[in-house]
N, C-alpha and C positions, 0 to 999 in steps of 0.2 A: 179355305184357310182355317186355321185353328181358331176356335172361339176364345175370347179373352178369359172366360171363366176356367177353361181347361188349362190355359197357360198359367193362370194364377194358382191353380191347384198343384201344378208341378212344382211351384215354389215352396210347397209345404214339406218337400223332401229334405231331411236334415243332412248335414255333412257326415261322412263316414271315413274312418281311417283303416278299416279292415272289413273282411266279410264275416258273417255270423256263422257260428258253429251250429250243429244240429241241436245241441242242448239249449243254446240261446234262442233259437227259433221256437222250439217247443215251449220254453218258459214264457216267451212273449205271448203265444197263443193261449196258454192255460191261464196266464195272468189276466188277459182281456176277458176270458170267460168268467173268471171269478169276480171281476170288477163290474161287468155288464150282464148280470144274471138274467135280467128281464128281456134282453135283446139277443143273447147268444146262447149257444150250447156247444159243448166240445165232446166229440165221440172218438172212440178208437175204431177205425175202419179196417184195420188189419194189423199184421205183425211181420216184421222183416225176417229174413232168413236167419239172422243171428239173435232174434228175440226182441228187437226194439219195437215199441208201439208206433203205429202210424196214426197220427192225430189229425182230425179235421175239425176246424172251427166253423160253425154255421152262424151267420149274422143276418138278422132280419126275418120277416115272416111274409114276404110277398108271394105271389102266385106263379112266378117263374123262377128259374134257377140258373145260377152261374157257378162254374167250377174253375178254381184257380189252384194249380198244383205245382209246388216248387220241387226242385231236386230230382227230376227224372233221370238226369245224367249227373253223376256225383262230382265231376270236375267243373260244374257250372253253378257257382254259388250266388250269382247276382239275385236269383229268385228268392233266396232266403230272406234277404233284407227287404225285397219288394213286398213279400207277403206280410212281413211284420208291419211295414208302413201302411200297406193297403188295409189290413185288418184294423189298425188303429184309427185310420180315417173313416172307414165304414162305420165303426162304432160311434164316432164323434159327429158324423154328418149324415142325416137320414136322406138328403137329396142325392148323395153319391150312390146310395143303394139302388136308386132308380126303380123302387117298388119290387125288387127281386130278393130272393134268398141267395146269399153268397156262401159257398162252401170252399173253405181255404185249407188246403193240405200243406203242412209245414215242410215236409221232406219225404219224397217217394222212395229214396234209396239212402236211408241213414247209414247203413253198413258201409257202402262205398264212399259216401261223403266224408265219413270220419277218416278214411284213408287219404283224403286230400287236404285235411285241415292243417297239415304242416306248412302249407304255403298261403293260407288265408290271411295271415297278418303281415305278409310281405317278408323280405323285400320283393317287389314285383319285377323281377328280372326273368328273362327266359330260362336261365339256368336253374334258378331256385324253383320256378314253377315246374320245369321238367323233372327235376330230381325228387319232387314230392307229388308227382302226378299219378293219378290212377283212373283208368276207364275200364269198366268190366268187359269181358268177352261178349260178343254179340248176343248169345243166348242167355246172358245174365244181365242185360240192360232192360230196365223197366219199360222204356219207351218202344223197344223193338221186340217185345215178347207177347204181343197180343195174337190171338189165333189167326192162322193164315193157311189157306190152301189154294194152290194154283198150279196147274199142269203137274210137274213132278215135285213141286214143293209142298210140304205138309208140316205145319208147326202147331203143336198143342202143349208144349212144355211151359205153360204159363207160370210165371213166378208168383209167389204169395203177394208181393207188392203190386204186381200187375193186376192180379185178381182183385185186390182191394180197390184199385181205381176202376176196374170194370164194374164192380158192384155199385160204386158210387155213381158212375155214369148211368147205369140202368135204373138205379133208384130215383135219381133226380131228373133224368132226361133233359139235360141242360140246354138252354137256348144258346149258351156261349161256353166254350171250354178253352182254356189255355194252360199248357204245361210250359214252365218257364225255363227256357234254354239260353245259352249264350255261346258265342264263338271265342276266338282268341285275338286275332289281329286283322286290321283292315277297316271296313266300314260296317254300317248297320244294314241288315236286310230282314225280310219277314217271309213267313209262310202263311198262306190262307187256304182253307179247305175248299173255297169256291170264289169266283170273281165277285168282288164287292167294290166297284169303282169309287163310291163316295168314301168308304173307309180307307181304301188304298191311298187316296189323296191326303187324308189326315195322317196316316202312318208315315208317308214319305216326307212330311213336313217336320215331324218331331225331332229327328236328329239335328237339323240345322239350328234349332233353338240352343243347342249346346256345342255348336261348332264342329259337329261330326259329319263325315261324308256318308253317302249311301254306298253300299257295296255293289259295284256294277261289273266286277270281274267274273271269274269262273263260278258257276253254281257248284254246290257240294257234290253233285253227280250229274253227268251229262244227260241223263234221262229226265231230269226235272224240268217241268214246264214253267214258263215265265209269263206273268200277268202284266207286269210293268217293270221299269227299272227298279231293282232291289226288292221286288215283290214276286214271290214264287208260289206256285201251287204246291201244297204239301205232297211229299213223295208218296207214291203208291207202289207197293212192292210188285204188283202185276206189271207195271210199266218198266220198272228196273229189271225184272225177270226177262221181259221181251227184249229189252235193249241189250243186255248181256248175252242172251241166247243168239241174237242176230249177229253178234261179233264172233260167234263160234266158241264162246266160253261156256262153262257149266254154271248156270245160275244158282244151283243148289249149294255150291261151295261158298257163296257170299251172302245168301239171303237167309235170315232167320224168320222172325215173325213180323206182324204188322204193327202199326203205331196207333196211338190213342185216337187220333182224328179219324182214322179209318173205322175204328170200332164205334165211335160216337156218331158216325154218319147215319146209322140206323134210326136215330132220333131227330134227324134234320139239324143237328148242332152246327153252329158256325164255330170253326176252330182257328185259332191264331197262334203263331209262334213268333216272338221277337228275338232275333239273333243279334247279340251285341258283343263287340270285342273288348278285351282288356287294354290293348294298345291300338292306337289309331295310326293308320297309314294314309296320308293325304292322297296317294296315288290310287286308293281304292275307288275313288269316284271319277278318275280321269279316263275319258273315253277317246282321247286322241290316239291316232295311229302311231306305231313305232316302226322302225326299220327291220323288226324281227318277224319273219313269216310265222303265222299261227301254227302251222304244222310242225315247224322246227321247234317252237316253244314247247309244244306238247311232247314231242320226241325227247327233248332235253329233260323235261320233268320225268318222263318214263324212265330214262336212264338213271337219274338220281334216285328214284324210288326203288328201282331194281337193285342198284348198288347197296342201298340201305337195307333192303330185305335180305340180301346176300350176307352182309356183315352180321345181322341179327340172327339169321338162320344158322350160320356156321357156329356162332356162339352158343345158341340153344342146343344144337345138335351135339356139340362138344361136351356138354354137361348133362345131357338127358339121362344117361345111364346112372349118374350119381345122385340125381334128385330124390329126396325122400319125402318132400311135402307136396301138396297140391294147393299151394297158396293162390289167392286171387291174382297175384302178379304173374305167376306161372301160367295159369289158365288164360289170362288176357294175352300174354305173349304168344301162346300157341294159337290163338285166334287171329291176332293182328298181324303177325309176321307174314303168314301166307296171304293175308288180305292186301298187304303192300305189293306183293308180287302180282296179285290179281289186278290191282289198280294199274300197275305198270303195263300189263298186257292189254288192258282196255285202252290206255293212252296210246300204245303202239299201234293198235288197230285204227283208232279214230284219227290219228295224225295224218293218215293217208287218204282220208275221205275228201271228196270234192269241196265240202264246206270248209276244209282247213286251208284252202288255197286263197289266203288273204293275209293282210297285215294284222298282227296282234295289237290290241290296245295296251296302253300303259297300265290300266287296271288289271288286265289279264296277265301281263308280265309280272306284276306285283303279287297277284294271288297265287300264281304257280310257284314263284320263288318261295313265298311264305308257307305254302302247303308242304313243300319238301322239308323246310326247317322245322315246322311244327311236328310232322310225323317222326322225324329223327329224334327230337327231344322228348316227345310223348312216349314212343314205344321203346326207344333206347333207355329212357329213364325207368320205365316199368321193368324191363329185363334186368337192369342193374339192381332194382329193389328186390326182384326175385332172387338173384344170386346172393345179395347181402342178407336176405332173410334166411337162406339156407345156412350161411356161415353163422348167423346169429343163434341158430339152434344147434350149433356144434357140428354142422356137416360141411366143414371147410376142406373138402378133398382137394388134391392137387389140381384136378381138372376144373373144379369150381373156382379155386383161387386164380388159376391162370386165365380162365374166361372172364372173371370179374375184373382182373387187372388190365387185360387187353381192351375190354369194352370201355372201361373207365378212361383209358387214354384216348380212344376214338371219340368217346362222348364229350370229353373236354374240348376237343377240336371242334366238334359240332356246335357246342355252346358258344365258342368264340366266333365261329362263322355266323351263327344266328344273331348274336349281339351286334356284329359288325354290319350285317346285310339287311336286318329287319329294323323297322322303326322301334325306338325305345320310348316313344311318347305315351306314357301311361295316362289313361282317361280317369278323371276323378270318379270315384265310386258313386257319389251322389248323382252324377250325370247319367250313369248307366241305370241306376234305380229309377230315376225320373222318367227316362225314355220308356223303360219297361212298364212302369206304373201308368204313364199316359197311354200306352198302347192298350193296356187292359181296360182302362176306363172308356177309351174310344171304341174298342171292340165290343165291350158289353153293351154300351149305349146303342150301337148300331144293331146288334143282334136283338136287343129287347124292343127297340123301336121307340124313339123319343116321343112320337105322337101319342103313345099310349100313356105316357107319364108327363103331363105338361110341366110339372115342377122341375124337370131335368133341364139343366142349362149347359151340360157338357156336350155340345154338339158343334159340328163344323158350320161355318158361315161362308158363303161365297162372296 
């Protein structure tokens, strides 16, 4: 069970009414460096593609290292507030540092994060989120552009931001690394780079402190291994490749590079990711059987995803000849729309497997339903932003105007469906930060080894 000291530490997280912008996170870290000159240093570890500095605050002077990096995916801003609070507490309490040097990166993708800041202050509805959403194309995501070679896949188009994190990992050889992610709706789940039963027990207890369920529905990809309920092994692209290839699909169409945990494995680093939703769905933790066959559930999901991909593909094809920009929204649309069709094909194939001949659980039904709504609002919203961007620069051709108008009408219906069928219970931001903060402290303590630093009290007790 959780130690009382860790539970009390979670109580230091303040209330928040919005997510932090890139500038606010950087100002916090630079302010701490100026205030605690004897304890901290702040360095520029790289530069974003648009010229933003990538800042890393180092706290402490121990003999082992911890790396915490926020913003690897720009639509996931919980980590910005988490690193602000973590850095403040590490400066204030030497026991929390656990005898280690902590390297805290404020935002790994500032360019992309700025394209999401339109929804950071709310209102936190599905429609508002989707209309201000941005997720980069696969080969433009920091977390999925580490070097990778396997069979027919070869990736070395490392982004400047990815290179900055690679250099930090190689320089520090951290005992513990976490890049701060989050999901959208459902329950809480985690990725670990290796089985750690004691840590797993602590992680699965954290959400209950704030009344949140664990996510026991569908994993993010069927090739992902599971260590325990809501605890998954971090995805390895080799396994994804083999899984997709075994289904008769071309893995090179869906795989880009590797992730940070794969790269850090060379140093024996324990890597953790805490995935937290913005909206809670009580069904996320419901393992009771339904009267829906699992194979039928997956086939239905495939049909909805294929229908969505068709709508978006027809819209994009109808305007392609008139596009004059190569905006991030256009590049992302060109990547994600075929990906939807690929996911649908995967679902169609696996829905007939012998393992699909069983009843679906309530959590699986919930997660499949939510996935369809999420992808519609995410990728439909980005394509709308792409078309609106073309018109904003004066390229409002008849085809672009027609495409934008038709997609807007469809998107409005998708928004209504999502609001009606998905949970609208918004989770207090402070709860999300506290769970992520607690996972970091628990993961770092476990990786560093409490026995090496007797003063540390943030440990589990049985």
